[in-house]
C-alpha positions as CSV (number, residue, x, y, z in Angstrom):
1,M,113.2,98.6,103.8
2,A,109.9,97.3,103.6
3,D,106.9,99.5,104.9
4,I,105.0,97.8,107.2
5,I,101.5,99.4,107.6
6,L,99.0,99.1,110.5
7,G,95.3,100.1,109.3
8,I,92.5,100.6,111.3
9,E,88.8,100.3,110.4
10,S,86.1,101.4,112.7
11,S,83.5,103.0,110.2
12,C,80.0,101.4,111.4
13,D,79.8,98.4,113.7
14,D,83.3,96.6,112.8
15,T,86.3,96.8,114.9
16,S,89.2,95.7,113.0
17,A,92.9,96.1,112.6
18,A,95.5,94.1,110.0
19,I,99.0,94.7,109.1
20,I,100.4,94.6,105.4
21,R,104.1,94.4,104.7
22,D,104.9,96.0,101.0
23,G,101.3,95.0,100.0
24,V,101.2,91.7,101.4
25,L,98.7,90.8,104.3
26,L,100.1,89.5,107.3
27,S,97.2,89.9,109.6
28,N,93.7,91.0,110.0
29,V,91.3,90.7,112.8
30,L,87.9,91.5,113.1
31,A,85.2,92.4,116.2
32,S,82.1,92.0,115.0
33,Q,78.9,93.3,117.2
34,D,76.0,91.0,117.3
35,V,74.1,93.6,119.6
36,H,72.4,95.4,116.8
37,K,70.8,92.4,115.4
38,A,67.9,92.9,118.0
39,Y,67.2,96.5,116.4
40,G,67.3,95.7,112.9
41,G,69.8,98.2,112.5
42,V,72.9,99.7,113.7
43,I,72.4,101.8,116.8
44,P,75.2,104.5,116.7
45,E,75.6,104.9,120.6
46,L,76.0,101.0,121.0
47,A,78.2,100.8,118.4
48,S,81.0,103.3,119.4
49,R,80.5,101.9,123.0
50,A,81.6,98.3,121.5
51,H,84.4,100.2,119.5
52,Q,85.8,101.2,122.4
53,L,86.0,97.8,124.2
54,N,87.6,96.2,120.8
55,I,89.9,98.2,119.8
56,V,92.7,97.6,122.2
57,P,92.4,94.0,121.8
58,V,91.7,93.9,117.9
59,V,95.0,95.9,117.5
60,S,97.1,93.8,119.8
61,E,96.1,90.6,118.2
62,A,96.9,92.1,114.9
63,I,100.1,92.9,115.7
64,V,100.6,89.3,117.8
65,R,99.4,87.6,114.3
66,S,101.6,89.5,112.2
67,G,104.9,88.4,113.7
68,V,106.1,92.1,113.9
69,R,107.2,94.0,116.6
70,A,105.0,97.3,117.1
71,E,108.0,99.5,117.0
72,D,108.7,98.3,113.5
73,I,105.7,99.6,112.1
74,T,106.5,102.1,109.2
75,A,103.1,104.4,109.7
76,I,99.5,104.0,110.8
77,A,96.4,104.3,108.2
78,F,93.2,104.8,109.6
79,T,89.3,105.3,108.1
80,R,88.5,109.0,108.7
81,G,85.0,108.8,106.8
82,P,82.7,108.5,105.3
83,G,80.7,106.3,108.6
84,L,79.0,107.0,112.0
85,L,80.8,110.0,113.5
86,G,81.0,108.4,116.9
87,S,82.8,105.0,115.8
88,L,84.8,107.0,113.4
89,L,86.3,109.1,116.6
90,V,87.1,105.5,118.5
91,G,89.6,104.5,115.6
92,T,90.7,108.1,115.0
93,S,91.7,108.6,118.7
94,F,93.3,105.1,118.8
95,A,95.3,105.6,115.9
96,K,96.5,109.3,116.7
97,G,97.3,108.1,120.3
98,L,99.4,105.1,119.0
99,A,101.3,107.2,116.5
100,L,102.1,109.3,119.1
101,A,103.2,106.8,121.3
102,L,105.3,104.9,118.8
103,G,106.4,108.2,117.0
104,K,105.1,106.6,113.8
105,P,103.1,108.8,111.1
106,L,99.7,108.9,110.4
107,V,97.9,108.2,107.3
108,E,94.0,109.1,106.7
109,V,92.1,106.8,104.0
110,N,88.7,107.2,102.9
111,H,86.6,104.0,103.7
112,L,85.3,104.0,100.1
113,Q,88.8,104.0,98.5
114,G,89.2,100.9,100.9
115,H,86.8,99.2,99.1
116,I,87.6,100.1,95.6
117,L,91.4,98.8,96.0
118,A,90.6,95.5,98.1
119,N,91.8,93.5,94.9
120,F,95.5,95.0,95.3
121,I,95.5,92.9,99.0
122,K,98.4,90.0,98.0
123,Q,98.4,87.1,100.5
124,P,101.1,85.1,101.1
125,D,101.2,81.7,99.3
126,K,98.3,82.6,97.2
127,E,98.3,83.5,93.3
128,H,97.1,87.4,93.5
129,R,95.5,89.1,90.5
130,A,94.5,92.7,90.4
131,P,92.9,94.9,87.6
132,E,95.0,97.3,85.4
133,F,94.4,101.1,85.3
134,P,91.7,102.2,84.6
135,Y,89.3,99.7,85.5
136,L,85.6,100.6,86.7
137,C,84.6,99.0,90.0
138,L,81.1,98.9,90.9
139,L,80.7,99.8,94.6
140,V,77.9,98.5,96.5
141,S,76.8,98.4,100.6
142,G,74.5,99.4,102.7
143,G,75.0,103.4,101.8
144,N,76.5,103.4,98.7
145,S,76.0,102.4,95.2
146,Q,78.4,103.7,92.8
147,I,80.1,103.4,89.3
148,V,83.8,104.5,90.0
149,K,86.5,104.8,87.2
150,V,89.5,104.2,89.1
151,N,92.7,106.0,86.9
152,S,95.4,105.1,89.2
153,P,95.5,104.2,93.0
154,L,94.8,107.6,94.0
155,E,92.3,108.7,90.9
156,Y,88.9,108.5,90.5
157,E,86.2,109.7,88.9
158,I,82.6,108.7,90.0
159,L,80.5,107.9,86.9
160,G,77.3,107.2,88.6
161,Q,75.6,107.0,91.9
162,T,72.4,106.5,93.8
163,I,70.1,109.3,93.9
164,D,68.5,107.9,97.3
165,D,68.6,104.5,98.4
166,A,71.7,102.3,98.6
167,V,71.1,98.8,97.3
168,G,72.4,97.4,100.6
169,E,69.7,99.6,102.2
170,A,66.9,98.2,100.2
171,F,68.1,94.8,101.3
172,D,67.9,95.6,104.8
173,K,64.7,97.7,104.7
174,C,63.0,94.9,102.7
175,S,64.2,91.8,104.8
176,K,63.0,93.8,107.8
177,M,59.8,94.5,106.9
178,M,59.5,91.1,105.7
179,G,60.1,89.8,108.8
180,L,63.5,88.0,107.6
181,G,66.2,89.4,109.9
182,Y,68.9,92.2,109.9
183,P,71.1,92.5,107.7
184,G,69.1,91.6,105.1
185,G,71.4,90.7,102.2
186,P,72.9,87.2,103.6
187,V,69.0,86.5,104.7
188,V,67.8,87.5,101.3
189,D,70.6,85.9,99.2
190,S,70.1,82.5,101.0
191,L,66.3,82.4,100.3
192,A,66.9,83.3,96.8
193,K,69.0,80.3,96.2
194,Q,65.6,78.1,96.8
195,G,63.4,80.4,95.0
196,D,62.6,81.2,91.2
197,P,64.1,84.6,90.3
198,L,61.4,84.6,87.2
199,R,58.0,84.0,89.7
200,F,57.4,87.8,90.6
201,K,58.0,91.3,88.3
202,F,58.9,94.5,90.1
203,A,59.1,97.7,88.9
204,K,62.1,99.4,87.9
205,P,63.2,102.6,87.6
206,H,64.1,104.6,84.8
207,V,67.0,107.0,85.7
208,P,68.9,108.7,82.9
209,G,72.5,108.2,82.4
210,L,74.4,106.3,85.1
211,D,72.8,107.0,88.4
212,Y,70.7,104.7,90.3
213,S,67.2,104.6,92.1
214,F,66.3,101.9,94.7
215,S,63.2,103.8,96.5
216,G,60.8,102.7,93.8
217,I,61.6,99.2,93.6
218,K,61.5,99.0,97.3
219,T,58.4,100.5,97.8
220,S,57.0,98.6,94.8
221,L,58.3,95.3,96.9
222,L,56.3,96.8,100.1
223,Y,52.6,97.6,98.5
224,F,53.0,94.0,96.7
225,V,53.5,92.2,100.1
226,R,51.4,94.1,101.8
227,D,48.4,93.6,99.0
228,Q,49.0,89.9,98.9
229,M,49.2,89.2,102.6
230,A,45.7,91.2,102.9
231,L,44.0,88.7,100.5
232,D,46.3,85.5,102.0
233,P,48.0,86.3,105.5
234,D,50.0,83.2,104.9
235,F,51.3,85.0,101.2
236,M,54.9,85.6,102.8
237,E,55.6,82.7,104.4
238,K,54.5,80.4,101.3
239,N,56.3,82.8,98.7
240,K,59.2,84.3,100.6
241,A,62.1,82.2,98.4
242,D,60.3,83.0,95.5
243,I,59.8,86.9,96.5
244,C,63.7,87.1,97.6
245,A,64.6,85.6,94.4
246,S,62.7,88.0,92.1
247,F,63.3,91.0,94.1
248,Q,67.4,90.0,94.0
249,K,67.3,89.6,90.5
250,A,65.5,93.2,90.2
251,L,68.1,94.9,92.3
252,I,70.8,92.7,90.1
253,D,69.5,93.7,87.1
254,I,69.4,97.6,88.0
255,L,72.7,97.5,88.8
256,M,74.3,95.6,86.0
257,D,72.2,97.4,83.0
258,K,74.1,100.6,84.4
259,L,77.5,98.9,84.6
260,I,76.9,97.4,81.3
261,K,76.1,101.1,79.9
262,A,79.3,102.6,81.5
263,A,81.9,99.9,80.0
264,K,80.4,100.8,76.7
265,Q,80.2,104.5,77.0
266,T,84.2,104.3,78.5
267,G,85.2,101.3,76.1
268,I,86.8,100.0,79.7
269,R,87.0,95.9,80.1
270,Q,88.8,95.6,83.2
271,I,85.7,95.3,85.5
272,T,86.0,95.0,89.6
273,I,83.2,95.0,92.5
274,G,83.5,95.7,96.1
275,G,81.4,96.7,99.4
276,G,79.4,94.5,101.2
277,V,76.9,93.7,98.9
278,S,79.8,92.2,96.7
279,A,79.4,89.3,98.7
280,N,76.2,89.0,97.1
281,S,76.1,85.2,95.4
282,G,74.0,86.7,92.7
283,L,76.1,89.1,91.8
284,R,79.1,87.6,91.9
285,S,77.6,85.1,89.1
286,R,75.9,87.5,87.3
287,I,79.3,89.8,86.9
288,Q,81.1,86.5,85.6
289,E,78.6,85.7,83.1
290,E,78.5,89.1,81.9
291,G,82.3,89.2,81.7
292,L,82.2,86.2,79.8
293,R,79.4,87.4,77.4
294,R,81.2,90.7,76.6
295,G,84.9,89.9,77.0
296,W,85.6,92.0,80.0
297,T,88.3,90.9,82.6
298,T,86.4,90.6,85.8
299,F,88.0,90.6,89.2
300,L,85.8,89.7,92.8
301,P,87.2,90.4,96.3
302,E,87.5,87.3,98.6
303,F,84.6,87.2,101.1
304,K,86.6,88.4,103.8
305,F,87.5,91.4,102.3
306,T,84.0,92.5,101.1
307,T,82.9,93.6,104.7
308,D,84.4,96.4,106.4
309,N,88.1,95.2,107.2
310,A,91.3,96.8,107.8
311,A,93.1,94.8,105.0
312,M,91.7,97.3,102.7
313,I,92.3,100.3,104.9
314,A,96.1,98.9,105.2
315,I,96.4,98.7,101.5
316,A,94.6,101.7,100.6
317,G,97.3,103.7,103.5
318,W,99.8,102.1,102.0
319,F,99.3,103.7,98.4
320,H,98.8,106.6,100.0
321,Y,102.2,106.6,102.3
322,L,104.0,106.0,98.8
323,N,102.8,108.8,97.4
324,G,104.2,110.9,100.2
325,E,100.9,111.4,102.1
326,R,101.0,112.2,105.7
327,T,98.1,113.6,108.2
328,P,98.5,115.5,111.0
329,L,97.6,114.8,114.5
330,S,95.1,117.4,114.6
331,V,92.9,115.7,111.8
332,A,89.2,115.1,112.4
333,P,87.1,112.0,111.7
334,V,84.0,113.1,109.0
335,S,80.5,111.3,108.8
336,R,79.8,112.2,105.3
337,L,82.0,111.6,101.9
338,A,81.5,115.2,100.7
339,E,84.0,116.3,103.5
340,L,86.5,114.8,102.8
């Protein structure tokens, strides 16, 4: 009998629901929230209210598109954390209510685990490639920058992580400071394609081991732009493509230096990336280039699986379900990774 998993994702500002059958994606519906752009960042209270409005139609649409009946669902997987507590509370509460109404088991999922396993999502009529265990995952998003050794679908080891800002946070904050808009990653990436990545140099951190730091390069850019605009008020407008290209290259260099080091130390040649920043075209190209140079087998998630989405929650939930894990209705969402 097939396992049909409903996945629900509400960790930040995207409400998403997906259905998979034995690992094959049947539907993946997502409602984004544009209201935050005006504020240059996600406003938790507004995000929670939008989730309340979106979750019923999003889940209903996912079930309709999948072609399965609600009563045929085997289990309901949901994001327990980390994320915005109010947003997580909406998804968790809805998952509980639906599980109780349908008489189906709940399976909690770590949001970051979903990103790590995104390459295991199968799609109908598409060739599927997935990494072999163990593999390394460069997990990069607005809140996390980690190098994770993945020994099995449910067994992980964090080899290195940021000690301050995440790389996605660096993109967002610097984009906002330069007046380029939010979210910053896509804007910087688009402008970087038009600029010279060797035009400007920014200070890079010297952090021992495999840990990351992005606060220094962020500060370096802010002071550089401020000082140049004091001399020429039009400096930013005239040079924004080159600034973005140089800044993005520096961030990618920092990420890749530690990933290369981790691959050498572990001897692992199966390399993946995940998280919102894995959509960055410069990073994707660099991963592939280094893979060819170093004999890696690389795996890049499709763009629709890089951002927060329920398909990755459903696939992670499926692995937990197969492992016999069930979550009680008394469960509460948690905002921090350390609480999971």
